[in-house]
C-alpha positions as CSV (number, residue, x, y, z in Angstrom):
1,X,-6.1,0.8,-10.4
2,X,-8.4,3.6,-11.5
3,X,-10.1,3.6,-8.1
4,X,-6.8,5.1,-6.7
5,X,-6.9,8.0,-9.2
6,X,-8.9,11.2,-9.4
7,X,-12.0,11.1,-11.6
8,X,-11.4,11.1,-15.4
9,X,-13.0,14.6,-15.6
10,X,-10.6,15.9,-13.0
11,X,-7.5,14.4,-14.6
12,X,-8.6,15.6,-18.0
13,X,-9.1,19.1,-16.7
14,X,-5.7,19.1,-14.9
15,X,-3.9,17.8,-18.0
16,X,-5.4,20.3,-20.4
17,X,-4.8,23.2,-18.0
18,X,-1.2,22.0,-17.3
19,X,-1.9,21.9,-13.5
20,X,1.5,21.1,-12.0
21,X,-0.1,20.4,-8.6
22,X,-1.1,17.0,-10.0
23,X,2.4,16.0,-11.0
24,X,3.2,12.7,-9.4
25,X,-0.4,11.8,-8.7
26,X,-1.0,10.4,-12.2
27,X,0.4,10.3,-15.7
28,X,-1.2,11.2,-19.0
29,X,-0.7,8.7,-21.9
30,X,-1.3,9.9,-25.4
31,X,-2.6,7.0,-27.5
32,X,-1.8,8.6,-30.9
33,X,1.9,9.1,-30.2
34,X,2.4,6.4,-27.5
35,X,4.0,9.0,-25.2
36,X,3.3,9.6,-21.5
37,X,3.7,12.9,-19.7
38,X,3.3,14.7,-16.5
39,X,0.0,16.7,-16.2
40,X,2.0,19.9,-16.4
41,X,3.8,19.0,-19.6
42,X,4.3,22.2,-21.7
43,X,3.9,20.3,-25.0
44,X,0.9,20.9,-27.2
45,X,-2.0,19.1,-25.7
46,X,-3.8,16.3,-27.7
47,X,-7.5,15.9,-28.1
48,X,-9.0,14.7,-24.8
49,X,-10.2,11.6,-26.5
50,X,-6.6,10.5,-27.2
51,X,-5.6,10.6,-23.5
52,X,-5.7,7.8,-21.0
53,X,-4.5,7.9,-17.5
54,X,-2.2,5.7,-15.4
55,X,-1.3,5.7,-11.8
56,X,2.5,5.0,-12.1
57,X,5.5,5.1,-14.4
58,X,5.5,1.3,-14.3
59,X,2.0,1.0,-15.7
60,X,2.9,3.5,-18.5
61,X,6.0,1.5,-19.5
62,X,4.2,-1.8,-19.3
63,X,1.5,-0.5,-21.6
64,X,4.1,0.4,-24.2
65,X,4.3,4.2,-23.7
66,X,7.6,6.0,-23.8
67,X,8.5,9.0,-21.7
68,X,8.0,12.5,-23.1
69,X,11.2,14.4,-24.0
70,X,9.7,17.7,-23.0
71,X,8.5,17.1,-19.4
72,X,10.8,14.1,-18.8
73,X,8.4,12.2,-16.4
74,X,11.2,9.7,-15.4
75,X,13.3,12.6,-14.0
76,X,13.0,12.7,-10.2
77,X,12.7,15.7,-8.0
78,X,11.2,14.0,-4.9
79,X,9.0,17.0,-4.2
80,X,5.4,17.0,-3.1
81,X,2.9,19.2,-5.0
82,X,2.4,22.8,-3.9
83,X,0.9,23.0,-0.4
84,X,1.6,19.4,0.6
85,X,5.3,20.1,1.1
86,X,4.3,22.9,3.4
87,X,2.0,20.4,5.2
88,X,4.9,18.0,5.6
89,X,7.1,20.8,7.0
90,X,4.3,21.7,9.5
91,X,4.2,18.1,10.7
92,X,7.9,18.2,11.3
93,X,7.7,21.5,13.1
94,X,4.8,20.7,15.3
95,X,4.4,16.9,15.2
96,X,2.2,16.7,18.3
97,X,-0.5,19.0,16.9
98,X,-3.7,17.3,15.7
99,X,-4.8,18.5,12.3
100,X,-8.4,17.7,11.4
101,X,-10.1,17.9,8.0
102,X,-11.4,21.3,9.1
103,X,-7.9,22.5,9.8
104,X,-6.8,21.3,6.4
105,X,-9.6,23.3,4.8
106,X,-8.6,26.3,6.8
107,X,-5.1,26.0,5.3
108,X,-6.7,26.0,1.8
109,X,-6.2,22.3,1.2
110,X,-8.7,19.7,0.1
111,X,-8.9,16.9,2.7
112,X,-9.7,14.5,-0.2
113,X,-6.6,15.5,-2.1
114,X,-4.4,15.3,1.0
115,X,-5.8,11.9,1.8
116,X,-5.3,10.6,-1.7
117,X,-1.7,11.9,-1.9
118,X,-0.7,10.3,1.4
119,X,-2.4,7.0,0.5
120,X,-0.5,7.0,-2.8
121,X,2.9,8.1,-1.6
122,X,3.0,6.8,2.0
123,X,0.4,4.0,1.9
124,X,-1.6,5.6,4.8
125,X,-3.9,8.5,5.4
126,X,-2.5,11.8,6.5
127,X,-3.9,11.3,10.0
128,X,-2.2,7.9,10.2
129,X,1.0,9.3,8.9
130,X,0.9,12.1,11.5
131,X,0.1,9.7,14.3
132,X,3.0,7.3,13.3
133,X,5.4,10.2,13.1
134,X,4.3,11.4,16.5
135,X,4.7,7.9,18.0
136,X,8.1,7.4,16.3
137,X,9.4,10.5,18.0
138,X,7.9,9.3,21.3
139,X,9.8,6.0,20.9
140,X,13.1,7.9,20.3
141,X,12.6,9.9,23.5
142,X,11.8,6.8,25.5
143,X,14.9,5.0,24.2
144,X,17.0,8.0,25.3
145,X,15.7,7.6,28.9
146,X,12.8,10.1,29.0
147,X,10.0,9.5,31.4
148,X,6.9,7.7,29.9
149,X,4.4,10.1,31.5
150,X,6.1,13.2,30.2
151,X,6.6,11.7,26.8
152,X,2.9,10.8,26.6
153,X,1.9,14.3,27.5
154,X,4.3,15.8,25.0
155,X,2.9,13.6,22.3
156,X,-0.6,15.1,23.0
157,X,-2.2,12.4,25.1
158,X,-4.2,13.5,28.1
159,X,-3.6,10.3,30.2
160,X,-0.9,7.8,30.7
161,X,-3.3,4.9,29.9
162,X,-4.2,6.6,26.6
163,X,-0.6,6.9,25.6
164,X,0.2,3.3,26.7
165,X,-2.7,1.9,24.7
166,X,-1.8,3.9,21.6
167,X,1.9,3.0,21.9
168,X,1.1,-0.7,22.2
169,X,-1.2,-0.7,19.2
170,X,1.5,0.8,17.0
171,X,4.6,-1.1,18.4
172,X,3.2,-4.2,19.9
173,X,4.8,-3.5,23.3
174,X,4.5,-1.1,26.2
175,X,6.5,2.1,26.6
176,X,8.4,0.5,29.5
177,X,9.7,-2.4,27.3
178,X,10.6,-0.4,24.3
179,X,14.3,-0.4,25.1
180,X,14.4,-4.0,23.7
181,X,13.3,-2.8,20.3
182,X,15.5,-1.6,17.4
183,X,14.1,1.4,15.5
184,X,14.2,1.4,11.7
185,X,13.7,4.8,10.2
186,X,12.0,4.7,6.8
187,X,11.5,7.0,3.8
188,X,10.0,6.8,0.4
189,X,12.3,7.6,-2.5
190,X,11.4,8.2,-6.2
191,X,13.6,6.6,-8.8
192,X,13.3,6.4,-12.6
193,X,12.0,2.9,-12.1
194,X,9.3,3.9,-9.6
195,X,9.0,4.4,-5.9
196,X,11.3,2.5,-3.5
197,X,11.1,2.3,0.3
198,X,14.3,2.6,2.2
199,X,15.0,1.8,5.8
200,X,18.0,2.4,8.1
201,X,19.1,2.3,11.7
202,X,22.3,3.7,13.2
203,X,24.3,0.8,11.8
204,X,23.4,1.2,8.2
205,X,20.7,0.7,5.5
206,X,18.8,-2.5,6.0
207,X,15.9,-2.1,3.5
208,X,15.6,-1.0,-0.1
209,X,12.6,-2.4,-1.9
210,X,10.4,-1.3,-4.8
211,X,7.2,-0.1,-3.1
212,X,4.9,-2.1,-5.4
213,X,6.7,-5.4,-4.9
214,X,4.2,-8.1,-3.9
215,X,6.5,-9.5,-1.3
216,X,7.2,-6.1,0.3
217,X,5.1,-6.6,3.4
218,X,6.6,-10.1,4.0
219,X,10.1,-8.8,3.5
220,X,9.6,-6.0,6.1
221,X,8.0,-8.4,8.6
222,X,11.0,-10.8,8.1
223,X,13.4,-7.9,8.7
224,X,11.5,-6.8,11.9
225,X,11.7,-10.4,13.3
226,X,15.3,-10.8,12.5
227,X,16.3,-7.4,14.1
228,X,13.5,-7.3,16.7
229,X,12.7,-4.0,15.2
230,X,9.9,-1.5,14.6
231,X,9.5,0.5,11.5
232,X,8.6,4.2,11.9
233,X,8.6,7.2,9.5
234,X,11.6,9.5,9.9
235,X,14.9,10.7,8.5
236,X,18.4,9.3,9.0
237,X,21.8,10.3,7.7
238,X,22.2,6.8,6.2
239,X,19.1,7.4,4.1
240,X,20.4,10.8,3.0
241,X,23.6,9.1,1.9
242,X,21.7,6.4,0.1
243,X,19.6,8.9,-1.7
244,X,22.7,10.7,-3.0
245,X,24.4,7.5,-4.1
246,X,21.2,6.2,-5.9
247,X,20.9,9.5,-7.8
248,X,24.5,9.1,-8.9
249,X,23.9,5.5,-9.9
250,X,20.9,6.3,-12.0
251,X,22.8,9.2,-13.6
252,X,25.5,6.7,-14.6
253,X,28.2,8.3,-12.4
254,X,28.4,5.6,-9.7
255,X,29.4,2.0,-10.0
256,X,29.7,0.9,-6.4
257,X,27.9,2.0,-3.2
258,X,29.6,3.1,0.0
259,X,26.6,3.4,2.3
260,X,27.0,0.9,5.2
261,X,24.6,-2.0,5.1
262,X,22.8,-4.2,7.7
263,X,21.9,-7.6,6.3
264,X,20.6,-10.0,8.9
265,X,20.1,-13.5,7.6
266,X,21.2,-17.1,7.7
267,X,24.9,-18.0,7.1
268,X,24.0,-19.3,3.6
269,X,22.0,-16.1,2.7
270,X,24.8,-13.9,3.8
271,X,27.3,-15.8,1.7
272,X,25.1,-15.4,-1.4
273,X,24.6,-11.7,-0.7
274,X,28.3,-11.1,-0.3
275,X,28.9,-12.9,-3.6
276,X,26.3,-10.7,-5.3
277,X,28.1,-7.6,-4.2
278,X,31.3,-8.9,-5.8
279,X,29.7,-9.1,-9.3
280,X,31.3,-6.3,-11.3
281,X,29.2,-3.4,-12.5
282,X,27.9,-3.9,-16.1
283,X,28.3,-7.7,-15.9
284,X,25.9,-10.6,-15.3
285,X,26.4,-14.1,-14.0
286,X,24.3,-17.3,-13.9
287,X,22.8,-19.0,-10.8
288,X,25.4,-21.8,-11.4
289,X,28.2,-19.2,-11.4
290,X,26.9,-17.8,-8.1
291,X,26.7,-21.3,-6.5
292,X,30.3,-22.0,-7.6
293,X,31.4,-18.6,-6.2
294,X,30.3,-19.5,-2.7
295,X,31.7,-23.1,-3.0
296,X,28.3,-24.8,-3.2
297,X,28.0,-26.5,-6.5
298,X,24.5,-27.8,-7.2
299,X,22.8,-25.3,-5.0
300,X,21.4,-23.2,-7.7
301,X,17.8,-23.4,-6.4
302,X,18.9,-22.4,-2.9
303,X,20.9,-19.5,-4.4
304,X,17.8,-18.4,-6.3
305,X,15.8,-18.4,-3.1
306,X,18.5,-16.3,-1.3
307,X,18.4,-13.9,-4.2
308,X,14.7,-13.5,-3.8
309,X,15.1,-12.9,-0.1
310,X,17.6,-10.0,-0.6
311,X,16.0,-7.0,1.1
312,X,18.4,-4.3,-0.4
313,X,17.7,-4.1,-4.1
314,X,20.2,-2.5,-6.5
315,X,22.8,-1.9,-3.8
316,X,23.0,-5.7,-3.4
317,X,22.7,-6.3,-7.1
318,X,20.6,-9.5,-7.4
319,X,19.4,-8.1,-10.8
320,X,22.8,-9.2,-12.2
321,X,21.9,-12.9,-12.0
322,X,20.4,-14.5,-15.1
323,X,19.5,-18.0,-16.3
324,X,22.1,-20.2,-18.0
325,X,20.5,-19.6,-21.4
326,X,20.9,-15.8,-21.0
327,X,17.2,-15.1,-20.3
328,X,15.9,-13.0,-17.4
329,X,13.9,-14.3,-14.6
330,X,13.1,-14.1,-10.9
331,X,13.3,-10.4,-10.0
332,X,11.0,-9.3,-7.2
333,X,10.7,-5.8,-8.6
334,X,9.6,-7.2,-12.0
335,X,11.6,-8.5,-15.0
336,X,11.1,-5.2,-16.8
337,X,13.0,-3.4,-14.0
338,X,15.7,-6.0,-14.2
339,X,16.1,-5.4,-17.9
340,X,16.3,-1.6,-17.3
341,X,18.9,-1.9,-14.6
342,X,21.1,-4.2,-16.7
343,X,20.7,-1.9,-19.7
344,X,21.7,1.1,-17.6
345,X,24.8,-0.6,-16.4
346,X,25.8,-2.0,-19.8
347,X,25.4,1.5,-21.2
348,X,27.6,3.2,-18.7
349,X,29.8,0.2,-17.8
350,X,33.0,-1.2,-19.3
351,X,33.1,-3.5,-22.2
352,X,30.8,-6.4,-21.8
353,X,31.9,-9.9,-21.0
354,X,30.3,-13.3,-21.0
355,X,28.8,-14.5,-17.7
356,X,31.3,-17.4,-17.4
357,X,34.3,-15.0,-17.6
358,X,33.2,-12.9,-14.7
359,X,35.9,-12.6,-12.0
360,X,34.7,-13.0,-8.4
361,X,37.9,-11.7,-6.9
362,X,36.6,-8.2,-6.7
363,X,34.9,-8.0,-3.4
364,X,34.3,-4.3,-3.2
365,X,30.7,-3.7,-2.1
366,X,28.3,-2.7,-4.8
367,X,26.2,-0.6,-3.1
368,X,17.7,10.2,-5.4
369,X,16.6,12.8,-4.7
370,X,15.7,13.8,-1.3
371,X,14.0,11.2,0.7
372,X,10.3,11.9,1.3
373,X,9.6,11.7,4.9
374,X,7.7,8.7,6.3
375,X,6.5,5.4,5.0
376,X,3.5,3.4,4.6
377,X,4.3,0.6,6.9
378,X,3.6,0.1,10.6
379,X,5.3,-3.2,11.0
380,X,6.5,-4.7,14.2
381,X,8.0,-8.0,15.4
382,X,5.6,-10.9,15.0
């Protein structure tokens, strides 16, 4: 993934000069100590020849590096580098303004760095992010009864046809038909296990997936079809609540989640997901246990598929399901994350118990950081 990173020379310079504006864009791994750090780490810098660079915490961990105890790269602050946070604020304050590369240079920002940051953190260029944010606000106004012509002009379009064409490209329908759509607001959250994408509507959280999951786009497309929804960047009070609860969970202070959930699916899938939420914190069960819990002996394979189709990771704890021999398998976010989640819960949980002794009578739902605005998806119903 080196093509997504700055040049080796630029990363080396930023690391040796402790340039905090690069924090979050890459990580410096020290081959002699097997430690990885933020670029701004205050620790004594090693020889440049002993530093390699990785794009994500996941890559560092998979390559066998452990987090530095000085700069604590797994700690999350959710903040963008200097300047870029101000740019996000400006988008929110004047979402209908058009900012060109020349405008960015006038603000003292490198268009290349801005583009790279937005591609990495939101999966799209800054211009695409700005356009999607603008169109998301337009959709909200239309759904609240505003006139299409005035909304289009407010969004910066000079003609009704221009607005209609742009709206249809983004949402797959015309402004006049948008009342039939559900709007899912999305945000990117940072966690100690890497970035996650969260989505919510007024009924609750309907999406929480690791951003690098291979099936992510398919999961979002499935959700949009089920809910006849469109996904747009934005903020929502359910996402704020989720962020707080996730922070508490990773800090070891929360064992169950209270944020409301929206889980459209088949009857069988919903039964499996409800059983998952009944697995006690700090415990694990087998696929056979889960099949028995829903009264469907012999359906382990179907249970496994429903597990994999869970769109709300961690909160609906599919990571608590293991093989009958005790080994780990089948986690969309990666087995390494499954192990880290189980270790976290066992460290902070009650005394361990064997899988076969898990009670399923507890049906209490098991449901970081400030959400970063926006998201790298422009999905719509198929």
